[in-house]
C-alpha positions in Angstrom: 10.8 4.5 -15.3 8.1 3.3 -17.7 4.6 4.0 -17.0 2.9 1.1 -15.1 6.2 -0.2 -13.8 6.5 -0.9 -9.8 8.0 1.9 -7.8 9.7 2.0 -4.4 7.5 4.4 -2.5 9.6 4.4 0.6 10.6 8.0 0.9 7.3 9.5 -0.3 5.6 7.5 2.5 8.0 8.4 5.3 7.0 12.1 4.8 3.4 11.6 3.8 0.7 13.2 5.9 -2.3 11.9 3.9 -3.3 9.1 1.5 -0.7 8.1 -1.0 -2.1 6.6 -4.2 -0.2 3.3 -5.0 -0.2 0.7 -7.7 -0.5 -3.2 -6.8 3.0 -3.8 -7.7 4.6 -0.9 -5.8 6.9 -1.5 -2.8 8.1 0.2 0.3 10.2 -0.6 3.4 7.1 -0.5 5.6 5.7 -3.6 4.1 3.7 -5.8 6.4 1.9 -8.9 5.3 -2.1 -8.6 5.2 -3.1 -11.7 7.2 -6.3 -11.9 5.2 -4.3 -12.6 1.9 -3.7 -16.4 1.2 -0.5 -15.7 -1.0 2.3 -13.2 -0.3 4.8 -11.1 -2.3 6.6 -7.9 -0.9 4.5 -5.6 -2.8 1.6 -3.2 -2.0 -1.1 -5.6 -3.3 -0.2 -8.0 -0.4 0.5 -5.4 2.3 -1.9 -4.6 5.3 -1.6 -1.1 4.5 -2.6 -1.1 0.9 -6.3 -0.6 0.2 -7.3 -1.9 -3.2 -11.0 -2.9 -2.6 -9.8 -6.5 -2.7 -12.8 -7.8 -0.8 -15.4 -5.9 -2.8 -17.1 -6.9 -6.1 -14.7 -4.3 -8.0 -11.0 -4.5 -6.8 -8.8 -2.2 -8.7 -5.2 -2.0 -9.8 -4.6 1.5 -8.0 -5.1 1.8 -4.4 -4.5 4.0 -1.4 -1.8 3.3 1.3 -3.2 3.9 4.7 0.4 3.8 6.6 0.3 7.6 7.4 -3.4 7.1 8.7 -2.1 4.3 10.9 1.0 6.3 12.2 -1.5 9.0 13.1 -3.7 6.6 15.1 -0.9 5.3 17.0 0.4 8.7 18.2 -3.1 9.6 19.5 
């Protein structure tokens, strides 16, 4: 796979116990639409678990997936 191409991160996120660095075009099976986004595509940029600083003055191309953090909170 060429650098910068979207990746399927499903396997990595299923076993992750902490933050996973993601790119905006990456994908996984846990995609859930971010209700605050006007447009949608099934990629991390539009997922409720992807944090790219979208609502800040400096959004980035790389982000953090918060899926494992959300799973931890549900088990508490």
